[in-house]
C-alpha positions as CSV (number, residue, x, y, z in Angstrom):
1,M,53.5,28.7,-60.6
2,R,52.3,31.6,-58.4
3,R,55.5,33.1,-58.5
4,S,55.0,33.5,-62.0
5,F,51.0,34.6,-61.3
6,W,52.5,37.4,-59.8
7,I,55.8,38.5,-61.6
8,T,53.1,39.0,-64.4
9,L,50.6,40.8,-63.2
10,L,53.7,43.1,-61.8
11,L,54.8,43.5,-65.1
12,V,51.3,43.9,-67.0
13,C,51.0,46.9,-64.5
14,A,54.6,48.3,-65.1
15,G,53.2,48.3,-69.4
16,V,50.1,49.8,-68.3
17,V,51.6,52.9,-66.0
18,V,54.2,53.7,-68.8
19,G,52.3,53.4,-71.7
20,S,49.9,55.3,-70.1
21,L,53.1,57.7,-70.1
22,V,54.4,57.1,-73.8
23,A,50.4,58.4,-74.6
24,E,50.5,62.0,-73.0
25,V,54.4,62.7,-73.8
26,T,53.4,62.4,-77.4
27,A,50.0,63.0,-78.1
28,G,51.5,66.9,-78.6
29,T,54.3,65.2,-80.9
30,P,53.4,65.1,-84.7
31,V,55.2,62.0,-85.7
32,L,54.2,59.7,-82.5
33,K,50.7,61.1,-82.1
34,Y,49.5,57.6,-83.3
35,L,50.6,56.2,-79.7
36,S,48.0,58.4,-78.0
37,Y,45.3,57.4,-79.4
38,G,42.9,55.2,-78.4
39,L,39.0,54.2,-77.4
40,D,37.4,55.4,-73.9
41,F,34.3,53.4,-73.4
42,G,32.5,52.7,-70.5
43,T,29.0,54.1,-68.5
44,A,28.8,58.2,-70.2
45,A,27.3,59.0,-66.4
46,P,27.7,57.3,-62.8
47,V,24.8,55.2,-62.3
48,T,23.6,56.3,-58.4
49,V,20.6,53.9,-56.4
50,D,19.7,55.2,-53.5
51,L,18.1,53.1,-50.8
52,H,17.0,56.1,-49.0
53,V,19.8,54.4,-45.5
54,L,22.5,54.2,-48.3
55,I,23.8,55.9,-51.5
56,V,25.7,53.9,-53.5
57,T,27.4,55.2,-56.8
58,F,28.8,53.0,-59.4
59,G,30.5,54.6,-63.1
60,I,33.4,52.4,-65.2
61,T,35.5,54.0,-67.7
62,V,38.3,52.5,-69.8
63,K,40.6,53.8,-71.7
64,I,42.9,52.2,-74.2
65,T,45.3,53.5,-75.9
66,V,48.5,52.0,-78.9
67,A,51.3,53.1,-76.6
68,H,48.6,50.6,-74.6
69,I,48.6,47.8,-75.7
70,L,52.6,48.1,-77.3
71,F,53.4,48.5,-73.7
72,V,51.6,45.6,-72.2
73,T,52.7,43.3,-75.2
74,A,56.2,43.8,-75.0
75,A,56.1,43.1,-70.7
76,I,54.2,40.1,-71.3
77,L,56.3,38.6,-73.7
78,L,59.5,40.2,-71.4
79,G,57.9,38.5,-68.4
80,R,57.8,34.8,-71.0
81,K,61.1,35.4,-71.8
82,L,62.4,35.9,-67.7
83,L,60.1,33.4,-66.3
84,I,62.1,30.7,-69.0
85,K,64.9,29.1,-67.4
């Protein structure tokens, strides 16, 4: 079970990386522009906490595109196909 988790996690990370690459490459192509359509959400500006001894900055932004969703889904399906014996 641990092996299947790590393989699935690796495939999902690969799906995110390939999806990001495809979204960036197809952004300028009129026919495939829909793959780069997506949403950005998170904190607009980082939140800073100043404790006079330690300054901590928190911030997160997530960008999800159509290509991310397609490639992560494909990676999960591929992982299921590879792990079924």
